[in-house]
A tleap script that builds the chain and sets N, CA, C and O, in Angstrom:
source leaprc.protein.ff14SB
mol = sequence {
  NMET LYS ARG LEU HIE LEU VAL LEU ILE VAL
  PRO CYS VAL LEU LEU SER LEU SER VAL PHE
  ALA GLU GLN PHE PRO ILE LYS ARG GLN THR
  GLN GLY GLU ILE ASP PHE VAL SER CYS GLY
  VAL GLY VAL ASP ASP TRP LYS LEU ARG ARG
  PHE ASP TYR ASN LEU SER LEU LEU PHE SER
  MET ARG ARG SER GLY GLU TYR LEU SER GLY
  VAL THR VAL ARG ILE THR ASP SER ASP GLY
  ASN THR VAL LEU GLU THR LEU SER ASP GLY
  PRO ARG LEU PHE ALA LYS LEU LYS PRO GLY
  SER TYR LEU VAL THR VAL GLU GLY ASN GLY
  GLN ALA MET GLN LYS LYS ALA THR VAL GLY
  ASP ASN GLU MET THR SER LEU SER ILE THR
  TRP LEU THR GLU LYS GLY CASP
}
set mol.1.N position { 0.868 -1.276 0.032 }
set mol.1.CA position { -0.043 -0.073 -0.030 }
set mol.1.C position { 0.770 1.251 0.018 }
set mol.1.O position { 0.446 2.227 -0.660 }
set mol.2.N position { 1.918 1.234 0.911 }
set mol.2.CA position { 2.838 2.314 0.889 }
set mol.2.C position { 3.447 2.688 -0.538 }
set mol.2.O position { 3.701 3.847 -0.865 }
set mol.3.N position { 3.638 1.652 -1.293 }
set mol.3.CA position { 4.437 1.799 -2.509 }
set mol.3.C position { 3.472 2.347 -3.531 }
set mol.3.O position { 3.864 3.151 -4.377 }
set mol.4.N position { 2.216 1.932 -3.475 }
set mol.4.CA position { 1.175 2.636 -4.282 }
set mol.4.C position { 1.075 4.098 -4.150 }
set mol.4.O position { 1.002 4.809 -5.153 }
set mol.5.N position { 1.067 4.645 -2.791 }
set mol.5.CA position { 1.194 5.951 -2.371 }
set mol.5.C position { 2.327 6.664 -3.060 }
set mol.5.O position { 2.132 7.668 -3.745 }
set mol.6.N position { 3.440 6.162 -2.880 }
set mol.6.CA position { 4.667 6.720 -3.380 }
set mol.6.C position { 4.603 6.721 -4.993 }
set mol.6.O position { 5.037 7.700 -5.601 }
set mol.7.N position { 4.169 5.837 -5.544 }
set mol.7.CA position { 3.991 5.635 -7.086 }
set mol.7.C position { 3.042 6.938 -7.468 }
set mol.7.O position { 3.320 7.668 -8.420 }
set mol.8.N position { 2.054 7.115 -6.739 }
set mol.8.CA position { 1.170 8.129 -7.162 }
set mol.8.C position { 1.458 9.579 -6.678 }
set mol.8.O position { 1.051 10.552 -7.314 }
set mol.9.N position { 2.234 9.694 -5.433 }
set mol.9.CA position { 2.555 10.930 -5.046 }
set mol.9.C position { 3.774 11.592 -5.633 }
set mol.9.O position { 3.761 12.782 -5.950 }
set mol.10.N position { 4.805 10.830 -5.774 }
set mol.10.CA position { 5.984 11.395 -6.505 }
set mol.10.C position { 5.756 12.041 -7.867 }
set mol.10.O position { 6.127 13.197 -8.071 }
set mol.11.N position { 5.166 11.327 -8.780 }
set mol.11.CA position { 4.862 12.140 -10.136 }
set mol.11.C position { 4.143 13.445 -9.776 }
set mol.11.O position { 4.448 14.504 -10.325 }
set mol.12.N position { 3.271 13.364 -8.931 }
set mol.12.CA position { 2.339 14.772 -8.696 }
set mol.12.C position { 3.225 15.764 -8.359 }
set mol.12.O position { 3.209 16.851 -8.937 }
set mol.13.N position { 4.222 15.420 -7.220 }
set mol.13.CA position { 5.056 16.390 -6.773 }
set mol.13.C position { 6.014 16.977 -7.900 }
set mol.13.O position { 6.206 18.186 -8.026 }
set mol.14.N position { 6.554 16.078 -8.649 }
set mol.14.CA position { 7.535 16.589 -9.675 }
set mol.14.C position { 6.789 17.465 -10.607 }
set mol.14.O position { 7.296 18.502 -11.034 }
set mol.15.N position { 5.568 17.067 -10.943 }
set mol.15.CA position { 4.831 17.818 -12.024 }
set mol.15.C position { 4.468 19.263 -11.426 }
set mol.15.O position { 4.505 20.249 -12.161 }
set mol.16.N position { 4.163 19.349 -10.249 }
set mol.16.CA position { 3.870 20.549 -9.552 }
set mol.16.C position { 5.230 21.489 -9.512 }
set mol.16.O position { 5.134 22.714 -9.587 }
set mol.17.N position { 6.381 20.883 -9.400 }
set mol.17.CA position { 7.598 21.757 -9.317 }
set mol.17.C position { 7.852 22.229 -10.785 }
set mol.17.O position { 8.388 23.321 -10.971 }
set mol.18.N position { 7.523 21.523 -11.716 }
set mol.18.CA position { 7.822 21.971 -13.133 }
set mol.18.C position { 6.867 23.035 -13.527 }
set mol.18.O position { 7.212 23.814 -14.415 }
set mol.19.N position { 5.615 23.163 -12.922 }
set mol.19.CA position { 4.713 24.169 -13.075 }
set mol.19.C position { 5.299 25.573 -12.613 }
set mol.19.O position { 5.222 26.629 -13.242 }
set mol.20.N position { 5.886 25.366 -11.407 }
set mol.20.CA position { 6.404 26.566 -10.827 }
set mol.20.C position { 7.567 27.066 -11.554 }
set mol.20.O position { 7.735 28.280 -11.668 }
set mol.21.N position { 8.433 26.168 -12.085 }
set mol.21.CA position { 9.647 26.614 -12.901 }
set mol.21.C position { 9.274 27.247 -14.102 }
set mol.21.O position { 9.966 28.173 -14.527 }
set mol.22.N position { 8.176 26.834 -14.761 }
set mol.22.CA position { 7.718 27.531 -16.000 }
set mol.22.C position { 7.232 28.976 -15.758 }
set mol.22.O position { 7.442 29.845 -16.604 }
set mol.23.N position { 6.507 29.264 -14.467 }
set mol.23.CA position { 6.042 30.431 -14.393 }
set mol.23.C position { 6.955 31.668 -14.307 }
set mol.23.O position { 6.577 32.810 -14.571 }
set mol.24.N position { 8.167 31.336 -13.918 }
set mol.24.CA position { 9.225 32.430 -13.836 }
set mol.24.C position { 10.310 31.911 -14.481 }
set mol.24.O position { 11.225 31.441 -13.805 }
set mol.25.N position { 10.375 31.917 -15.909 }
set mol.25.CA position { 11.661 31.504 -16.591 }
set mol.25.C position { 12.723 32.393 -16.519 }
set mol.25.O position { 12.487 33.598 -16.608 }
set mol.26.N position { 13.924 31.964 -16.364 }
set mol.26.CA position { 15.123 32.790 -16.369 }
set mol.26.C position { 15.848 32.267 -17.593 }
set mol.26.O position { 16.248 31.111 -17.732 }
set mol.27.N position { 15.982 33.369 -18.559 }
set mol.27.CA position { 16.757 32.946 -19.778 }
set mol.27.C position { 18.038 33.596 -19.653 }
set mol.27.O position { 18.034 34.826 -19.705 }
set mol.28.N position { 19.135 32.991 -19.496 }
set mol.28.CA position { 20.564 33.376 -19.677 }
set mol.28.C position { 20.787 33.724 -21.158 }
set mol.28.O position { 20.497 32.948 -22.068 }
set mol.29.N position { 21.337 34.978 -21.342 }
set mol.29.CA position { 21.486 35.469 -22.573 }
set mol.29.C position { 22.990 35.908 -22.787 }
set mol.29.O position { 23.700 36.271 -21.849 }
set mol.30.N position { 23.391 35.846 -24.027 }
set mol.30.CA position { 24.767 36.337 -24.339 }
set mol.30.C position { 24.649 37.414 -25.548 }
set mol.30.O position { 23.960 37.220 -26.550 }
set mol.31.N position { 25.368 38.497 -25.324 }
set mol.31.CA position { 25.482 39.556 -26.402 }
set mol.31.C position { 27.068 39.841 -26.511 }
set mol.31.O position { 27.732 40.226 -25.548 }
set mol.32.N position { 27.546 39.626 -27.683 }
set mol.32.CA position { 29.030 39.769 -27.782 }
set mol.32.C position { 29.656 38.885 -26.661 }
set mol.32.O position { 29.399 37.690 -26.519 }
set mol.33.N position { 30.442 39.555 -25.939 }
set mol.33.CA position { 31.135 38.909 -24.785 }
set mol.33.C position { 30.491 38.949 -23.434 }
set mol.33.O position { 31.048 38.515 -22.425 }
set mol.34.N position { 29.258 39.502 -23.451 }
set mol.34.CA position { 28.526 39.913 -22.137 }
set mol.34.C position { 27.467 38.943 -21.949 }
set mol.34.O position { 26.521 38.917 -22.735 }
set mol.35.N position { 27.553 38.113 -20.933 }
set mol.35.CA position { 26.447 37.292 -20.321 }
set mol.35.C position { 25.497 38.161 -19.412 }
set mol.35.O position { 25.927 38.953 -18.574 }
set mol.36.N position { 24.261 37.949 -19.644 }
set mol.36.CA position { 23.301 38.676 -18.756 }
set mol.36.C position { 21.919 37.906 -18.595 }
set mol.36.O position { 21.605 36.993 -19.358 }
set mol.37.N position { 21.187 38.300 -17.641 }
set mol.37.CA position { 19.933 37.675 -17.383 }
set mol.37.C position { 18.913 38.842 -16.953 }
set mol.37.O position { 19.320 39.784 -16.272 }
set mol.38.N position { 17.755 38.764 -17.316 }
set mol.38.CA position { 16.707 39.715 -16.769 }
set mol.38.C position { 15.575 38.805 -15.941 }
set mol.38.O position { 15.110 37.791 -16.461 }
set mol.39.N position { 15.271 39.139 -14.944 }
set mol.39.CA position { 14.283 38.436 -14.063 }
set mol.39.C position { 13.635 39.272 -13.099 }
set mol.39.O position { 13.829 40.488 -13.075 }
set mol.40.N position { 12.779 38.606 -12.203 }
set mol.40.CA position { 12.022 39.284 -11.110 }
set mol.40.C position { 12.815 39.728 -9.956 }
set mol.40.O position { 14.045 39.766 -9.979 }
set mol.41.N position { 12.149 40.039 -9.020 }
set mol.41.CA position { 12.869 40.604 -7.890 }
set mol.41.C position { 12.990 39.680 -6.677 }
set mol.41.O position { 13.381 40.148 -5.608 }
set mol.42.N position { 12.623 38.201 -6.815 }
set mol.42.CA position { 12.710 37.269 -5.822 }
set mol.42.C position { 13.941 37.176 -5.203 }
set mol.42.O position { 14.986 37.221 -5.851 }
set mol.43.N position { 13.900 37.031 -3.811 }
set mol.43.CA position { 15.178 36.717 -2.954 }
set mol.43.C position { 15.912 35.838 -3.512 }
set mol.43.O position { 17.114 36.027 -3.697 }
set mol.44.N position { 15.187 34.577 -3.912 }
set mol.44.CA position { 16.053 33.368 -4.513 }
set mol.44.C position { 16.758 33.682 -5.807 }
set mol.44.O position { 17.804 33.085 -6.062 }
set mol.45.N position { 16.264 34.577 -6.650 }
set mol.45.CA position { 16.898 35.053 -7.737 }
set mol.45.C position { 18.095 35.821 -7.509 }
set mol.45.O position { 19.073 35.711 -8.248 }
set mol.46.N position { 18.057 36.603 -6.505 }
set mol.46.CA position { 19.132 37.520 -6.071 }
set mol.46.C position { 20.352 36.662 -5.634 }
set mol.46.O position { 21.495 36.809 -6.066 }
set mol.47.N position { 19.934 35.708 -4.680 }
set mol.47.CA position { 21.185 34.870 -4.275 }
set mol.47.C position { 21.809 34.102 -5.204 }
set mol.47.O position { 23.015 33.863 -5.146 }
set mol.48.N position { 20.953 33.616 -6.222 }
set mol.48.CA position { 21.492 32.852 -7.292 }
set mol.48.C position { 22.385 33.631 -8.277 }
set mol.48.O position { 23.490 33.246 -8.657 }
set mol.49.N position { 21.796 34.731 -8.631 }
set mol.49.CA position { 22.542 35.552 -9.636 }
set mol.49.C position { 23.754 36.332 -9.251 }
set mol.49.O position { 24.617 36.615 -10.081 }
set mol.50.N position { 23.831 36.717 -7.864 }
set mol.50.CA position { 24.855 37.517 -7.256 }
set mol.50.C position { 26.369 36.853 -7.486 }
set mol.50.O position { 27.390 37.537 -7.550 }
set mol.51.N position { 26.335 35.501 -7.592 }
set mol.51.CA position { 27.500 34.774 -7.721 }
set mol.51.C position { 27.985 34.683 -9.241 }
set mol.51.O position { 29.154 34.348 -9.436 }
set mol.52.N position { 27.336 34.900 -10.090 }
set mol.52.CA position { 27.464 34.870 -11.584 }
set mol.52.C position { 27.801 36.158 -12.273 }
set mol.52.O position { 28.500 36.181 -13.286 }
set mol.53.N position { 27.261 37.310 -11.669 }
set mol.53.CA position { 27.259 38.420 -12.318 }
set mol.53.C position { 27.808 39.603 -11.528 }
set mol.53.O position { 27.670 39.539 -10.306 }
set mol.54.N position { 28.384 40.630 -12.025 }
set mol.54.CA position { 29.091 41.745 -11.200 }
set mol.54.C position { 28.376 42.889 -11.372 }
set mol.54.O position { 28.898 43.889 -10.879 }
set mol.55.N position { 27.209 43.054 -11.994 }
set mol.55.CA position { 26.515 44.219 -12.260 }
set mol.55.C position { 24.883 43.921 -12.032 }
set mol.55.O position { 24.259 43.154 -12.765 }
set mol.56.N position { 24.339 44.574 -11.010 }
set mol.56.CA position { 22.804 44.449 -10.860 }
set mol.56.C position { 22.197 45.645 -11.024 }
set mol.56.O position { 22.652 46.653 -10.485 }
set mol.57.N position { 21.199 45.664 -11.719 }
set mol.57.CA position { 20.274 46.842 -12.041 }
set mol.57.C position { 18.803 46.583 -11.585 }
set mol.57.O position { 18.298 45.488 -11.835 }
set mol.58.N position { 18.117 47.515 -10.947 }
set mol.58.CA position { 16.867 47.268 -10.349 }
set mol.58.C position { 16.077 48.528 -10.801 }
set mol.58.O position { 16.539 49.647 -10.577 }
set mol.59.N position { 14.857 48.349 -11.453 }
set mol.59.CA position { 14.047 49.332 -11.912 }
set mol.59.C position { 12.794 49.426 -11.277 }
set mol.59.O position { 12.053 48.445 -11.207 }
set mol.60.N position { 12.437 50.731 -10.720 }
set mol.60.CA position { 11.224 50.943 -10.008 }
set mol.60.C position { 10.637 52.375 -10.046 }
set mol.60.O position { 11.285 53.348 -10.434 }
set mol.61.N position { 9.380 52.423 -9.620 }
set mol.61.CA position { 8.849 53.716 -9.677 }
set mol.61.C position { 8.751 54.352 -8.162 }
set mol.61.O position { 8.398 53.673 -7.198 }
set mol.62.N position { 9.076 55.618 -8.083 }
set mol.62.CA position { 9.189 56.199 -6.800 }
set mol.62.C position { 8.022 56.395 -6.083 }
set mol.62.O position { 8.034 56.045 -4.903 }
set mol.63.N position { 6.885 56.944 -6.608 }
set mol.63.CA position { 5.652 57.148 -6.078 }
set mol.63.C position { 4.836 55.966 -5.654 }
set mol.63.O position { 4.305 55.903 -4.545 }
set mol.64.N position { 4.750 55.043 -6.556 }
set mol.64.CA position { 4.088 53.947 -6.299 }
set mol.64.C position { 4.800 52.831 -5.634 }
set mol.64.O position { 4.185 51.988 -4.980 }
set mol.65.N position { 6.114 52.811 -5.793 }
set mol.65.CA position { 6.870 51.648 -5.442 }
set mol.65.C position { 6.839 50.477 -6.148 }
set mol.65.O position { 7.386 49.461 -5.719 }
set mol.66.N position { 6.167 50.527 -7.338 }
set mol.66.CA position { 6.050 49.282 -8.265 }
set mol.66.C position { 7.361 49.306 -9.074 }
set mol.66.O position { 7.987 50.295 -9.456 }
set mol.67.N position { 7.668 47.874 -9.266 }
set mol.67.CA position { 8.785 47.468 -10.057 }
set mol.67.C position { 8.487 47.800 -11.647 }
set mol.67.O position { 7.323 47.770 -12.049 }
set mol.68.N position { 9.511 48.097 -12.484 }
set mol.68.CA position { 9.260 48.405 -13.774 }
set mol.68.C position { 9.951 47.377 -14.664 }
set mol.68.O position { 11.136 47.091 -14.489 }
set mol.69.N position { 9.267 46.869 -15.540 }
set mol.69.CA position { 9.985 45.928 -16.642 }
set mol.69.C position { 9.711 46.550 -17.956 }
set mol.69.O position { 9.006 47.552 -18.081 }
set mol.70.N position { 10.365 45.842 -19.064 }
set mol.70.CA position { 10.386 46.538 -20.447 }
set mol.70.C position { 11.216 47.745 -20.520 }
set mol.70.O position { 10.972 48.631 -21.340 }
set mol.71.N position { 12.225 47.810 -19.657 }
set mol.71.CA position { 13.159 48.948 -19.692 }
set mol.71.C position { 14.276 48.670 -20.877 }
set mol.71.O position { 14.876 47.598 -20.961 }
set mol.72.N position { 14.454 49.650 -21.678 }
set mol.72.CA position { 15.584 49.546 -22.561 }
set mol.72.C position { 16.882 49.938 -21.798 }
set mol.72.O position { 16.982 50.996 -21.176 }
set mol.73.N position { 17.834 49.040 -21.890 }
set mol.73.CA position { 19.174 49.124 -21.107 }
set mol.73.C position { 20.358 49.135 -22.248 }
set mol.73.O position { 20.518 48.191 -23.021 }
set mol.74.N position { 21.151 50.296 -22.255 }
set mol.74.CA position { 22.474 50.360 -23.009 }
set mol.74.C position { 23.644 50.622 -22.044 }
set mol.74.O position { 23.698 51.597 -21.295 }
set mol.75.N position { 24.556 49.677 -22.134 }
set mol.75.CA position { 25.717 49.923 -21.337 }
set mol.75.C position { 26.913 50.132 -22.247 }
set mol.75.O position { 27.204 49.330 -23.134 }
set mol.76.N position { 27.613 51.271 -21.987 }
set mol.76.CA position { 28.796 51.618 -22.884 }
set mol.76.C position { 30.119 51.693 -21.979 }
set mol.76.O position { 30.086 52.213 -20.864 }
set mol.77.N position { 31.199 51.180 -22.486 }
set mol.77.CA position { 32.457 51.195 -21.817 }
set mol.77.C position { 33.098 52.632 -21.516 }
set mol.77.O position { 32.387 53.625 -21.669 }
set mol.78.N position { 34.133 52.738 -21.186 }
set mol.78.CA position { 34.692 54.127 -21.067 }
set mol.78.C position { 35.276 54.666 -22.261 }
set mol.78.O position { 35.662 55.834 -22.206 }
set mol.79.N position { 35.435 53.912 -23.519 }
set mol.79.CA position { 35.718 54.355 -24.843 }
set mol.79.C position { 34.497 54.749 -25.614 }
set mol.79.O position { 34.602 55.113 -26.786 }
set mol.80.N position { 33.309 54.687 -24.984 }
set mol.80.CA position { 32.001 54.866 -25.601 }
set mol.80.C position { 31.519 53.679 -26.530 }
set mol.80.O position { 30.617 53.920 -27.333 }
set mol.81.N position { 32.039 52.481 -26.471 }
set mol.81.CA position { 31.633 51.310 -27.148 }
set mol.81.C position { 30.311 50.837 -26.630 }
set mol.81.O position { 30.306 50.742 -25.402 }
set mol.82.N position { 29.311 50.549 -27.154 }
set mol.82.CA position { 28.128 49.911 -26.560 }
set mol.82.C position { 28.575 48.304 -26.369 }
set mol.82.O position { 28.930 47.621 -27.330 }
set mol.83.N position { 28.515 47.850 -25.141 }
set mol.83.CA position { 28.818 46.505 -24.977 }
set mol.83.C position { 27.409 45.524 -24.638 }
set mol.83.O position { 27.321 44.308 -24.809 }
set mol.84.N position { 26.508 46.319 -24.183 }
set mol.84.CA position { 25.205 45.576 -24.148 }
set mol.84.C position { 24.050 46.475 -24.398 }
set mol.84.O position { 24.088 47.580 -23.855 }
set mol.85.N position { 23.005 46.160 -25.155 }
set mol.85.CA position { 21.972 46.997 -25.611 }
set mol.85.C position { 20.737 45.816 -25.745 }
set mol.85.O position { 20.663 44.937 -26.604 }
set mol.86.N position { 19.811 46.080 -24.635 }
set mol.86.CA position { 18.730 45.093 -24.552 }
set mol.86.C position { 17.566 45.481 -23.932 }
set mol.86.O position { 17.715 46.532 -23.308 }
set mol.87.N position { 16.304 44.948 -23.871 }
set mol.87.CA position { 14.980 45.170 -23.427 }
set mol.87.C position { 14.905 44.228 -22.118 }
set mol.87.O position { 14.887 43.006 -22.270 }
set mol.88.N position { 14.866 44.734 -20.983 }
set mol.88.CA position { 14.640 43.886 -19.803 }
set mol.88.C position { 13.332 43.431 -19.723 }
set mol.88.O position { 12.331 44.138 -19.844 }
set mol.89.N position { 13.369 41.895 -19.459 }
set mol.89.CA position { 12.182 41.254 -19.277 }
set mol.89.C position { 11.431 41.303 -17.995 }
set mol.89.O position { 10.266 40.920 -17.884 }
set mol.90.N position { 12.179 41.809 -16.998 }
set mol.90.CA position { 11.821 42.052 -15.649 }
set mol.90.C position { 12.502 43.198 -15.145 }
set mol.90.O position { 13.338 43.813 -15.807 }
set mol.91.N position { 12.100 43.546 -13.787 }
set mol.91.CA position { 12.626 44.623 -13.080 }
set mol.91.C position { 14.048 44.591 -12.622 }
set mol.91.O position { 14.547 45.622 -12.169 }
set mol.92.N position { 14.770 43.433 -12.709 }
set mol.92.CA position { 16.129 43.260 -12.397 }
set mol.92.C position { 16.884 42.691 -13.588 }
set mol.92.O position { 16.448 41.770 -14.278 }
set mol.93.N position { 18.064 43.315 -13.783 }
set mol.93.CA position { 19.008 42.746 -14.891 }
set mol.93.C position { 20.329 42.708 -14.294 }
set mol.93.O position { 20.830 43.705 -13.775 }
set mol.94.N position { 20.980 41.430 -14.362 }
set mol.94.CA position { 22.210 40.989 -14.034 }
set mol.94.C position { 23.092 40.925 -15.327 }
set mol.94.O position { 22.611 40.417 -16.340 }
set mol.95.N position { 24.425 41.447 -15.327 }
set mol.95.CA position { 25.256 41.357 -16.301 }
set mol.95.C position { 26.671 41.008 -15.880 }
set mol.95.O position { 27.087 41.485 -14.825 }
set mol.96.N position { 27.434 40.232 -16.597 }
set mol.96.CA position { 28.767 39.947 -16.223 }
set mol.96.C position { 29.678 40.802 -17.099 }
set mol.96.O position { 29.885 40.405 -18.245 }
set mol.97.N position { 30.203 41.854 -16.709 }
set mol.97.CA position { 31.031 42.837 -17.493 }
set mol.97.C position { 32.654 42.666 -17.035 }
set mol.97.O position { 32.973 42.333 -15.894 }
set mol.98.N position { 33.497 42.911 -17.974 }
set mol.98.CA position { 34.891 43.132 -17.572 }
set mol.98.C position { 35.110 44.164 -16.653 }
set mol.98.O position { 34.367 45.139 -16.770 }
set mol.99.N position { 36.050 44.187 -15.665 }
set mol.99.CA position { 36.271 45.134 -14.812 }
set mol.99.C position { 36.495 46.554 -15.405 }
set mol.99.O position { 37.317 46.653 -16.317 }
set mol.100.N position { 35.844 47.653 -14.974 }
set mol.100.CA position { 35.989 48.854 -15.639 }
set mol.100.C position { 34.874 49.936 -15.285 }
set mol.100.O position { 34.043 49.750 -14.396 }
set mol.101.N position { 34.932 50.957 -15.982 }
set mol.101.CA position { 33.952 52.114 -15.840 }
set mol.101.C position { 32.988 52.063 -16.959 }
set mol.101.O position { 33.369 51.852 -18.111 }
set mol.102.N position { 31.639 52.268 -16.621 }
set mol.102.CA position { 30.660 52.034 -17.704 }
set mol.102.C position { 29.464 53.166 -17.498 }
set mol.102.O position { 29.221 53.644 -16.390 }
set mol.103.N position { 28.866 53.475 -18.508 }
set mol.103.CA position { 27.754 54.359 -18.361 }
set mol.103.C position { 26.478 53.472 -18.889 }
set mol.103.O position { 26.368 52.856 -19.949 }
set mol.104.N position { 25.641 53.595 -17.910 }
set mol.104.CA position { 24.421 52.778 -18.079 }
set mol.104.C position { 23.217 53.821 -18.376 }
set mol.104.O position { 22.853 54.723 -17.622 }
set mol.105.N position { 22.742 53.531 -19.504 }
set mol.105.CA position { 21.502 54.442 -20.036 }
set mol.105.C position { 20.376 53.639 -19.982 }
set mol.105.O position { 20.448 52.573 -20.593 }
set mol.106.N position { 19.320 53.909 -19.376 }
set mol.106.CA position { 18.005 53.267 -19.263 }
set mol.106.C position { 16.877 54.181 -19.839 }
set mol.106.O position { 16.816 55.381 -19.572 }
set mol.107.N position { 16.033 53.563 -20.608 }
set mol.107.CA position { 14.823 54.310 -20.855 }
set mol.107.C position { 13.531 53.389 -20.537 }
set mol.107.O position { 13.420 52.205 -20.856 }
set mol.108.N position { 12.668 54.094 -19.910 }
set mol.108.CA position { 11.504 53.317 -19.407 }
set mol.108.C position { 10.353 54.362 -18.836 }
set mol.108.O position { 10.695 55.378 -18.232 }
set mol.109.N position { 9.170 54.084 -19.037 }
set mol.109.CA position { 8.097 54.923 -18.480 }
set mol.109.C position { 8.135 56.308 -19.348 }
set mol.109.O position { 7.623 57.338 -18.909 }
set mol.110.N position { 8.726 56.251 -20.504 }
set mol.110.CA position { 8.700 57.414 -21.297 }
set mol.110.C position { 9.941 58.411 -21.050 }
set mol.110.O position { 10.074 59.447 -21.701 }
set mol.111.N position { 10.836 57.995 -20.046 }
set mol.111.CA position { 12.006 58.765 -19.582 }
set mol.111.C position { 13.230 58.097 -19.700 }
set mol.111.O position { 13.274 56.924 -19.330 }
set mol.112.N position { 14.318 58.682 -20.190 }
set mol.112.CA position { 15.698 58.308 -20.170 }
set mol.112.C position { 16.523 58.771 -19.007 }
set mol.112.O position { 16.390 59.915 -18.571 }
set mol.113.N position { 17.457 57.830 -18.440 }
set mol.113.CA position { 18.331 58.367 -17.463 }
set mol.113.C position { 19.639 57.585 -17.583 }
set mol.113.O position { 19.759 56.505 -18.160 }
set mol.114.N position { 20.603 58.272 -16.962 }
set mol.114.CA position { 21.913 57.747 -17.199 }
set mol.114.C position { 22.557 57.605 -15.804 }
set mol.114.O position { 22.307 58.469 -14.963 }
set mol.115.N position { 23.401 56.534 -15.493 }
set mol.115.CA position { 24.256 56.348 -14.240 }
set mol.115.C position { 25.507 55.907 -14.616 }
set mol.115.O position { 25.634 55.247 -15.647 }
set mol.116.N position { 26.505 56.201 -13.874 }
set mol.116.CA position { 27.862 55.706 -13.835 }
set mol.116.C position { 28.029 54.457 -13.082 }
set mol.116.O position { 27.477 54.376 -11.984 }
set mol.117.N position { 28.796 53.362 -13.582 }
set mol.117.CA position { 29.000 52.335 -12.719 }
set mol.117.C position { 30.441 51.762 -12.954 }
set mol.117.O position { 30.905 51.531 -14.071 }
set mol.118.N position { 31.089 51.562 -11.766 }
set mol.118.CA position { 32.476 51.088 -11.734 }
set mol.118.C position { 32.284 49.630 -11.438 }
set mol.118.O position { 31.666 49.321 -10.419 }
set mol.119.N position { 32.752 48.720 -12.227 }
set mol.119.CA position { 32.479 47.336 -11.994 }
set mol.119.C position { 34.005 46.594 -11.722 }
set mol.119.O position { 35.007 46.673 -12.432 }
set mol.120.N position { 33.836 45.926 -10.575 }
set mol.120.CA position { 35.052 45.060 -10.271 }
set mol.120.C position { 34.962 43.696 -10.698 }
set mol.120.O position { 33.915 43.319 -11.226 }
set mol.121.N position { 36.054 42.794 -10.518 }
set mol.121.CA position { 35.980 41.457 -10.809 }
set mol.121.C position { 35.254 40.423 -9.833 }
set mol.121.O position { 34.607 39.453 -10.229 }
set mol.122.N position { 35.443 40.746 -8.597 }
set mol.122.CA position { 34.858 39.750 -7.614 }
set mol.122.C position { 33.832 40.465 -6.861 }
set mol.122.O position { 33.545 39.850 -5.834 }
set mol.123.N position { 33.233 41.465 -7.004 }
set mol.123.CA position { 32.282 41.968 -6.243 }
set mol.123.C position { 30.921 42.665 -7.046 }
set mol.123.O position { 31.025 43.291 -8.101 }
set mol.124.N position { 30.004 42.494 -6.532 }
set mol.124.CA position { 28.715 43.095 -7.205 }
set mol.124.C position { 28.539 44.611 -7.136 }
set mol.124.O position { 28.562 45.153 -6.032 }
set mol.125.N position { 28.379 45.264 -8.153 }
set mol.125.CA position { 28.029 46.729 -8.217 }
set mol.125.C position { 26.541 46.800 -8.610 }
set mol.125.O position { 26.122 46.441 -9.711 }
set mol.126.N position { 25.763 47.303 -7.598 }
set mol.126.CA position { 24.290 47.484 -7.674 }
set mol.126.C position { 23.819 48.948 -8.127 }
set mol.126.O position { 24.391 49.896 -7.590 }
set mol.127.N position { 23.022 49.153 -8.883 }
set mol.127.CA position { 22.491 50.345 -9.237 }
set mol.127.C position { 20.875 50.127 -9.140 }
set mol.127.O position { 20.331 49.246 -9.807 }
set mol.128.N position { 20.200 50.921 -8.333 }
set mol.128.CA position { 18.657 51.098 -8.244 }
set mol.128.C position { 18.290 52.296 -9.119 }
set mol.128.O position { 18.603 53.433 -8.765 }
set mol.129.N position { 17.712 52.086 -10.118 }
set mol.129.CA position { 17.170 53.203 -10.954 }
set mol.129.C position { 15.737 53.501 -10.738 }
set mol.129.O position { 14.922 52.624 -11.020 }
set mol.130.N position { 15.374 54.534 -10.312 }
set mol.130.CA position { 14.159 54.969 -9.900 }
set mol.130.C position { 13.340 56.083 -10.737 }
set mol.130.O position { 13.766 57.237 -10.683 }
set mol.131.N position { 12.436 55.864 -11.341 }
set mol.131.CA position { 11.613 56.929 -11.985 }
set mol.131.C position { 10.813 57.793 -11.143 }
set mol.131.O position { 9.952 57.247 -10.454 }
set mol.132.N position { 10.960 59.141 -11.076 }
set mol.132.CA position { 10.253 59.864 -10.119 }
set mol.132.C position { 8.774 60.146 -10.286 }
set mol.132.O position { 8.017 60.411 -9.352 }
set mol.133.N position { 8.384 60.052 -11.742 }
set mol.133.CA position { 7.047 60.344 -12.060 }
set mol.133.C position { 6.458 59.232 -12.728 }
set mol.133.O position { 7.233 58.525 -13.373 }
set mol.134.N position { 5.165 58.907 -12.708 }
set mol.134.CA position { 4.396 57.983 -13.366 }
set mol.134.C position { 4.116 58.515 -14.698 }
set mol.134.O position { 3.880 59.712 -14.866 }
set mol.135.N position { 4.137 57.561 -15.764 }
set mol.135.CA position { 3.812 58.027 -17.139 }
set mol.135.C position { 2.407 58.653 -17.153 }
set mol.135.O position { 1.369 58.135 -16.740 }
set mol.136.N position { 2.575 59.879 -17.712 }
set mol.136.CA position { 1.222 60.653 -17.837 }
set mol.136.C position { 1.099 61.906 -16.688 }
set mol.136.O position { 0.242 62.790 -16.725 }
set mol.137.N position { 2.100 61.774 -15.723 }
set mol.137.CA position { 1.966 62.684 -14.650 }
set mol.137.C position { 2.391 64.133 -15.320 }
set mol.137.O position { 2.380 65.157 -14.636 }
savepdb mol mol.pdb
quit
C-alpha cells in the first residue's frame, strides 16, 4: 500500500515543481562577450545571480513603489563602445562585465536616465534606478 502511495505522490510532486519553474523562466543570454539575465525581484533570484554576475540593475517607480519591466538598457564602456543593448524582461537585470567604468543608459516609462558604474572582478555593483513620475503625470 505504501508503494502505491509513493508511485502516485512522487509524479504529482515532480509535475507541480515543473509548473512553478515555468511560471518564472530565467533566460541566460549572451550579447557579444557579455552574459546577462533579466528576471524578477525574488530573493532566491538575487542569491543565485549575485555569484555569476558583477552588475545588478533594479528598476522601480518612486511614487507607487512598483517595479518596472520592459526597460531599454544600453551599457557603454569608457571608450564609448556599446557592450550591451537589450530590453529587460523583468525589473532586475544582471550582467557579467569586464572590470572597468561604464555608463548605463536606461529608458522606461517614457523617460531616459543615465548612471555611471564602476565594476570590479569579484564584487557586485548594484544600481537602483528609480523613475520619479508615473507616465502621464
